[in-house]
C-alpha positions in Angstrom: 46.5 93.5 101.9 43.1 93.4 103.5 42.0 90.4 105.7 38.8 88.5 105.2 37.2 90.2 108.3 37.8 93.8 106.9 36.6 92.9 103.5 33.2 91.6 105.1 32.9 94.7 107.4 33.4 96.8 104.4 30.9 94.9 102.3 28.1 95.0 104.9 28.7 98.8 105.8 28.7 99.8 102.1 25.5 97.8 101.5 23.7 99.7 104.4 25.1 103.1 103.2 24.0 102.6 99.8 20.4 101.4 100.9 20.1 104.6 103.1 21.2 107.0 100.3 18.9 105.3 97.8 16.0 105.5 100.2 16.7 109.2 101.0 16.9 109.9 97.1 13.6 107.8 96.4 11.6 109.6 99.2 12.6 113.1 97.7 11.7 112.0 94.3 8.4 110.4 95.5 9.3 107.1 94.0 9.2 103.4 95.5 11.9 102.5 97.8 14.6 100.5 96.0 15.7 97.6 98.3 18.8 96.5 96.5 21.9 97.9 94.8 21.1 95.7 91.7 17.8 97.7 90.9 19.4 101.0 91.3 20.8 101.3 88.0 17.3 100.8 86.5 15.6 103.2 88.9 14.0 106.6 88.5 17.4 108.2 89.9 19.1 110.6 87.6 22.7 110.4 86.4 23.9 113.3 88.3 22.3 111.8 91.6 24.2 108.6 90.9 27.5 110.5 90.5 27.1 112.2 93.9 26.2 108.9 95.5 29.3 107.1 94.1 31.7 110.0 95.2 30.3 110.0 98.6 30.6 106.1 98.9 34.3 106.3 97.8 35.3 109.1 100.3 33.3 107.1 103.1 35.1 103.8 102.2 38.7 105.5 102.3 37.8 106.8 105.8 36.7 103.4 106.9 39.9 101.6 105.5 42.0 104.1 107.5 40.2 103.2 110.8 40.2 99.7 110.2 43.8 99.0 108.7 46.9 100.1 110.8 49.2 102.9 109.3 52.2 100.6 109.2 50.3 98.2 106.9 49.3 101.1 104.7 52.9 102.3 104.4 52.0 105.7 105.8 54.8 107.1 108.1 53.9 108.1 111.8 54.4 111.6 113.1 57.7 110.9 114.7 59.0 109.7 111.2 57.5 112.6 109.3 59.4 115.0 111.6 62.8 113.1 111.1 62.3 113.1 107.3 61.4 116.8 107.3 64.6 117.5 109.4 66.8 115.4 106.8 67.4 112.6 109.1 67.6 109.2 107.4 64.8 106.6 108.2 67.1 103.7 108.1 70.2 103.2 110.4 73.4 104.0 108.7 75.2 100.8 107.4 78.8 100.2 108.3 81.4 100.9 105.6 83.3 98.2 104.1 86.8 99.4 105.2 88.7 96.6 103.4 87.2 97.7 99.9 89.3 100.6 98.5 90.5 102.2 95.3 94.1 102.6 94.5 96.6 104.2 92.0 99.7 102.4 90.9 103.0 104.3 89.9 105.4 102.0 88.2 108.8 103.6 88.4 109.7 106.5 90.8 113.2 107.7 90.8 115.2 107.6 94.2 115.2 111.4 94.7 111.4 111.3 95.2 110.8 110.4 98.8 107.5 109.0 100.4 106.5 112.4 102.1 106.4 114.1 98.8 104.0 111.6 97.4 101.9 112.0 100.6 101.8 115.6 100.5 100.8 115.6 96.8 97.9 113.1 97.2 96.6 114.6 100.5 95.0 117.3 98.5 92.4 115.0 97.0 89.4 113.7 98.9 89.4 110.2 100.2 93.2 109.8 100.7 94.2 107.0 103.0 97.9 106.0 102.7 100.9 105.5 100.4 103.0 102.3 100.1 106.5 102.0 98.5 108.3 98.9 97.4 111.8 97.9 98.1 114.3 99.2 95.7 115.1 97.5 92.5 118.8 96.3 92.8 119.7 97.1 89.3 117.8 100.2 88.3 117.2 101.9 91.9 113.4 102.4 91.0 110.6 101.8 93.3 107.0 101.1 92.7 104.2 103.1 94.6 100.5 102.4 95.6 98.3 105.3 96.6 95.0 104.2 98.5 91.8 106.2 98.5 88.4 105.4 99.9 85.8 103.5 98.0 83.4 106.3 97.2 85.7 108.5 95.3 86.0 109.1 91.6 89.4 107.4 91.1 89.7 107.9 87.5 89.2 111.6 87.8 92.1 111.7 90.5 94.3 109.6 88.2 93.7 112.1 85.2 94.7 114.9 87.4 97.8 113.3 88.7 98.9 112.5 85.1 99.1 116.3 84.6 101.5 116.9 87.4 105.4 116.6 87.2 107.2 116.2 90.5 110.8 117.4 90.4 110.7 117.4 86.8 109.9 113.7 86.4 106.5 112.2 85.4 104.5 110.1 87.8 102.6 108.0 85.1 99.9 106.7 87.4 97.4 104.1 86.5 94.2 102.9 88.3 95.0 99.6 90.2 92.5 96.9 89.5 90.8 94.9 92.4 92.1 91.5 93.2 90.4 88.9 91.2 91.0 85.8 93.5 91.8 86.4 97.2 92.1 82.7 98.1 94.1 80.6 95.7 94.3 76.7 95.9 97.3 74.7 95.9 97.5 70.8 95.3 95.2 68.8 97.3 98.1 66.3 98.3 98.7 68.8 101.2 95.6 67.3 102.9 97.4 64.0 103.5 98.5 63.2 107.0 102.2 62.9 106.5 102.2 66.2 104.3 100.4 68.0 106.8 102.7 66.9 109.8 105.7 67.8 107.6 104.1 71.2 107.0 103.5 71.6 110.7 107.1 71.1 111.5 108.3 73.7 109.1 105.6 76.2 110.1 106.6 75.8 113.9 110.3 76.3 113.0 109.6 79.3 111.0 107.3 80.8 113.8 109.9 80.4 116.3 112.6 82.1 114.1 110.3 85.1 113.2 109.2 85.5 116.8 112.7 85.7 117.9 113.8 88.0 115.1 111.0 90.7 115.9 111.2 90.0 119.7 107.5 89.5 120.0 107.1 87.6 123.2 110.1 89.3 125.1 108.1 92.0 126.6 105.6 89.3 127.9 108.5 87.5 129.4 109.7 90.5 131.3 106.3 91.2 132.6 106.1 87.5 133.8 109.2 87.7 135.5 108.4 91.0 137.3 104.9 89.8 138.6 106.4 86.4 139.6 104.2 84.5 137.0 104.6 81.1 135.5 107.4 80.3 133.1 104.8 79.3 130.4 104.6 83.0 129.5 108.0 83.0 128.1 107.0 80.9 125.0 104.5 81.5 122.3 101.0 80.3 123.4 100.0 79.4 119.9 102.9 76.6 120.0 101.7 75.2 123.2 101.4 71.4 123.3 102.3 71.1 119.5 104.9 68.4 120.2 101.9 65.8 120.4 101.4 66.3 116.7 105.1 66.4 115.6 106.2 63.0 116.8 106.0 60.2 114.3 104.8 56.7 115.3 106.2 53.4 113.9 106.0 49.8 114.7 109.7 49.2 115.4 109.0 46.2 117.7 106.9 44.5 115.1 109.7 44.9 112.3 112.4 43.7 114.9 110.4 40.5 115.7 109.8 39.8 112.0 113.6 39.9 111.6 115.3 38.8 108.4 112.0 37.7 106.6 110.7 41.2 107.2 113.8 42.7 105.8 113.7 40.7 102.8 110.1 41.8 102.2 110.9 45.3 102.5 113.8 45.0 100.2 111.7 43.3 97.4 108.9 45.6 97.8 110.8 48.9 97.6 110.1 49.5 94.1 106.6 48.3 94.3 105.8 50.7 97.2 106.9 53.7 94.9 104.6 52.8 92.1 101.7 51.3 94.4 98.6 53.6 94.9 98.2 55.5 98.1 94.9 56.5 99.6 95.1 60.1 101.0 94.2 60.0 104.7 93.0 63.1 106.3 93.7 63.8 110.1 91.2 66.5 111.2 92.9 67.3 114.7 96.1 67.6 113.0 94.8 69.9 110.3 93.0 72.0 112.8 96.3 72.9 114.7 97.9 73.5 111.3 95.3 75.9 110.1 95.5 77.8 113.4 99.3 78.3 112.9 98.7 79.1 109.2 96.7 82.1 110.2 99.2 83.2 112.9 102.0 83.1 110.2 99.9 84.9 107.6 98.4 87.7 109.8 101.2 88.4 112.3 104.3 87.9 110.1 102.7 88.5 106.6 104.2 85.0 105.3 102.1 82.9 102.9 103.4 79.5 103.6 101.9 77.5 100.7 103.2 80.1 98.3 106.5 80.4 100.2 106.6 84.3 100.0 106.7 87.1 102.4 104.6 90.2 101.7 106.7 93.3 102.7 104.9 96.6 104.1 101.6 94.8 103.7 99.9 97.1 106.3 100.4 100.1 103.9 99.2 98.3 100.9 95.8 98.9 99.3 94.6 95.4 100.3 95.8 94.2 103.7 96.0 90.5 103.9 95.0 90.4 100.2 96.1 87.0 98.9 96.0 83.7 100.7 97.2 80.2 99.5 95.1 77.3 101.0 94.9 73.6 100.6 92.8 72.5 97.5 90.3 69.6 97.4 91.5 66.0 97.6 92.4 64.8 94.0 89.9 62.3 92.7 92.7 60.0 91.1 94.7 57.7 93.1 98.4 58.8 93.8 101.6 57.1 94.2 104.0 57.3 97.1 106.5 58.8 94.8 104.0 61.7 94.0 103.6 62.5 97.6 107.4 62.4 98.2 108.0 64.9 95.4 105.4 67.2 96.7 106.9 67.2 100.2 110.5 67.8 98.8 109.0 70.7 96.7 107.5 72.3 99.7 110.6 71.6 101.8 113.0 73.3 99.3 110.9 76.3 99.0 110.6 77.0 102.6 114.3 76.3 103.3 115.2 78.7 100.5 113.1 81.4 102.2 115.5 84.3 103.3 114.1 84.4 106.8 115.2 80.7 107.3 118.6 81.0 105.8 119.4 83.7 108.4 122.8 83.7 110.0 124.1 80.5 108.6 124.5 82.1 105.2 126.2 85.2 106.7 128.6 82.9 108.4 129.4 81.3 105.2 130.4 84.6 103.6 127.4 85.7 101.7 127.2 89.4 101.2 124.3 91.4 102.7 122.0 92.7 99.7 121.0 95.8 101.8 124.6 96.9 102.3 125.2 96.2 98.8 122.5 98.4 97.7 123.4 101.2 100.1 126.9 101.2 98.8 125.7 101.3 95.1 123.2 104.1 95.9 126.0 106.2 97.6 128.3 105.7 94.5 125.6 106.7 92.1 124.9 109.9 94.2 128.7 110.7 94.3 128.7 110.3 90.5 125.8 112.5 89.9 127.1 115.3 92.0 130.6 115.0 90.4 128.9 115.4 87.0 126.8 118.3 87.9 129.9 120.0 89.5 131.8 119.6 86.3 129.0 121.0 84.3 128.7 124.0 86.4 132.5 124.7 86.4 133.0 123.8 82.8 135.6 121.1 83.7 136.7 118.3 81.4 136.5 114.7 82.4 
């Protein structure tokens, strides 16, 4: 856009040039001098001379605009940019790729004799291949699910169609295109924002982190380095659990209840039923929730455990969406809740976390519960032996 100054300069200069041109034409034609542009249309000048004058004025005004207005404002690239464009270099800097956004193909049921390396070698031939993820074996059918991840810029439907035509060890792969996640963050009940519920969750999460850190021996290397270098003893523990005991201890008015004595006891016994049905306002402790969120992130990212969903995601680093789904606390419910509702919510979370296989651990083994991994291995060996026996009988023509 032209500024006001530029427009005024152009107007005055155009007027001057028009007057000069008209004077020259008038002298040649021996006519009177035309002072203004308004009388030019009704003058003695012919149509051809008028066209010549207008073309000259147009070219002259273009040159004037180029001098007055900078090249950047006109959108004309400079010499350096022209060279880059001629060489094929892009004018704008390259934007970083969204590495978390991928395409994937899902194979519902792969037989046990097809291993992971065979799928990798098969899919490696296609452009944009990233990784392959296998699920745990089904205990009953010994079939596994498979996810093959590709880059976002490939034609995933074309690759899926090509894989549909391929048979691996005389078995069909039956691949389908895996859809993107609809909701990455999913909400649980807003009762979890209550201070007592948050404190109870913090206890469970701290216990779970201690157990998982000990299982995978995360802080043992740090402990050994600290002992060699003669460092502090604090290195031996997980720094994320430092000073957490300040938020785990409950506070009660025990002295006040003791001084009230029998009257206080009578009041509590009479009001037990009333308290269960009485409405409770949800109180939120921001400091406590800040510590809780930090440990929830640690549990979700390091150990792939979604606490509020009470589930552990196996082999998540090989899946198409790393850290795909997270369950978080929902908004505080608008209606008033009773103490019974809060207690039921706490019991439900407690039962789900205690039923988690990581927390059951060695106690169930001591009670005599069979290990599922050993059981599946034995069943797999048995099925393989039966298959080999059947094939040997067919080849040798033996009866059963």
